[in-house]
N, C-alpha and C positions, 0 to 999 in steps of 0.2 A: 347507545350505551350511556349517554349522559342522562337520559330519562330513567334508565334502570338504576343508575348509582344514586341519582337524587331520590328515588323512591326508597331504595335500600337504606340510605342514610336516615330518612325520616322514619320509617318504620322501626328500624333498630333503636333510634332514640326514644320513640314512643314506648316501644317494648320495655326499654330499660327503665323509663320513668314508672311503668306499671309495676315492674320488679321491685323497684326501690320503695314505692308506696307499700308494698306487701311484706317487705322483709320483716322478719321476726315472727309474723302472725300467719305466714303461709303454711297452711297445714300440709304435712307429708301425707300423699296419697298412696305411695307404694314404695316398696324397696325392691328394685329389680336384681338384687343379689350383689354380693361381693361390696356392699356398702354404697352401691348407686342409687340415690334417692330420686323420687319425683315428688314435687310439691304442687300445691294448687297454682303457684306462681308460674312454674314451668309450663303447665297446661294452658293458662290463660294468655301468657305471652306468646306461645306458639301459635295458638288459634288466631290471636289478633293478626300476627304478621302473615301467617299463611293465607288466611281469608283475603287479605288485601292483596298478596301476590297472585292468587288464583284469579281474583277479579280483574286485575290489571293485566295479567298475561296467561289467559286460560289455556294456551297452547304449550306452556312451559311445564316441566316436571318439577317435583319437590322431593326433598329427602330431609327428613328432620328427626331429631333424636327420639322423641316421644311417640310420634305417629308413623314413623317409618317412611317408606317410599310411595309415590304415586307418579305414574308415567315417567319413570326414571330412564326410559330409552329415548326420551326427547332429545333434541339437539341442545336445547338449554335446560338446565336443572339448578334449581335453587337448593342450597344446603344450609340448613338452620340448626343452630344450638341455641334455644331460647334462653337457657341460663347455664353458661359454662362455669362450673365451680359450685354446683348445688350444695355439696358438703360444706364449703365455706358459707354459702349463703344461708343456710338453716341455722348457723351459729351467729349470724349477725355480722359476719365479717365483710368488709367493703371490697374484698378482692373476688370479683365475679364479673362476668361480662355477658352481653348478648352478642352473638356472632352469626353473620349472614353472609354466605359466599354464593357465587354463580359460576357454574361450569358450562362450557360449550365443547361439545363432543368429548367430554371427560376431562378437559383441561380447566383449571381455575383461571378466570379472567376477571373476576371482580370480588372484592372482599370489603366488608365493613364490620368492624368490632367496636363496641361501645361499652365503657365501664361507667355505670351509672353513678356510682358514689364519687368519682373523681371527675366526672363529666369530661372523659377523654374519648373523642370519636376519631378512630382510624379509618381511613378510606382510600381505596386505590382501584383502579382498573387498568388492565394490562396496556403498557405503551405510553401511559401518561403520568407515571410517578405516584406518590402517596402523600397524603396530607394528615396531619394531627390537628383536629379542630380548625381546619381550613388553611393551615400552614405547611408548606412543603417540608419534609423531613427525609433524613438519610440514615443508613446504618452507621456505626461507630467508625471512626477513622484510626482507631488503634491498630497497630501492626504486629504487636507482640503478645504472644499467649500469656507469657509470664507477667504481663501488666493488665491482663484482661479479667473483667468481672463476668463470670459465666453463669448463665441460668441453666440449671440441670433438672431433669426429671428422671426418676428411677422407677423400677418395677415395684408393684405392691407386693404385700405378703401372699397374695393369691397367685403370684408367678411360680413356676417350678423352681426347685432348688437350684438346678443347673442355671437357669437364667438369673436368679438372684446373685449367686456366687460370681458369676461372669460380670455382672453389672458392678458389684462392689469392687472387684479388681480394676475395673475401668474407671470407676469413680475415684479411687485411691490414686491412680495414675493422673487423672484430670486435676484433683486437688494439688498434687505435687508440681504440676505443670503451669498453674494459672495463679493469678493473684488472689482471688477469692471464688468460691463456688456457692451459689444461693439456689434454693429450691422454692419455687412459687406454687407449683402443683397445678396449674391451669394452663393448658398448651397454648390457647388463643392469647392469653395475656403475656406469657413468656415470650412468644414469637413476636408480638407487637412491641413489647419493650425492647427487644433485640432490634427490631426495625427502626426504633427512634433513638438507639444508642444508649438507653438506660442500662441494658446489658450489652457487652461487646460481642458475645457469641452464645448461641443456644444449643444445647446438647440434650437429646432424649435417649436414655439408654433402654427404653422399652416400658413406658408407663401405660400400656394398653390403651392408647388414644384411639379414637374412631375418626372417620372421615369428616364428620360434622365439627370436630374439635379444631381441624387445621385448615379446612377448605377456604375460609376467609383469610386467615393470617398468612397462608402460603403466598398468595399474590401480593399482600402488604409487604412481606419480607423481600420478595424479588423486585418489586417495583421501588423499594428503598435501597436497591443496589446490592442486595444480598444474594447469596445462594441458598438453595434449599435441597439438601441431599438426603436420600432415603434408602434405607434397606430394611423391608419389613417394618417393625415397630421402631426401628432406631433412626433418629433424625440428627443431623447437624445443620444448623442455619446460621447465617451472618455473613460478614465480609470473607471473600474468597481466601484471602491469605490466612485468616484465623481458622477457617474451616480446614484448610490444608494442614495447619499446625496441630489442630485437635486430631486429625486423622493420623498425623505422624506420631503424636505422643500416646494416643489412646487407642485407635483402630476402631472407631465406633461403626463406620459403614462397612469397612473391609472385613 
């Protein structure tokens, strides 16, 4: 597992540097619909990382945002989002990441997320904790929701009216129950910032995230001492006590 983690960290950092060099001039190659863009950088970073993984571990499967899956019934499957936050990226925003996870029999066991513009490298594999640029880190020690800074994600305008109305009611309840609510709009980053205590708890009310958005960050949060609770597209992650208080106040999962 150490070899897998070291390779993942190197590839994600190198892929992130490629993305950083191409920012602002990476041509948009496609619009997948609903505002989901594909740039030249997405494709280049994806190919670079996947080629290296396939060479190193030819028996492993892969699942990536742009090229889809290959050998996904293998015991080990790498899950890649070459640029999480492409809509930010094409605007020149520094808030985007390269996210690479590894699953074993469908369970997340390794995760690496890199933010190129801030040089933040989050890395974890199951049972050994999590590091930020090589230093151990943990979730927030805050115990009260009314003193907590919450990272929240909400459905887009493409969600059904029923889903939108329900999420707005839950958002209102969360705003009234916490110290502040902030929307980042990128699942991998919001979850990693929760794992490092930048946010006290993470709440996703149904942002239409995909497996490649959270595969790496899931193990990062849990190895940082947090919980990762899911019901369909809705997520709550962070310290157990705060997750329970979010559920009591808002009922995200229930």
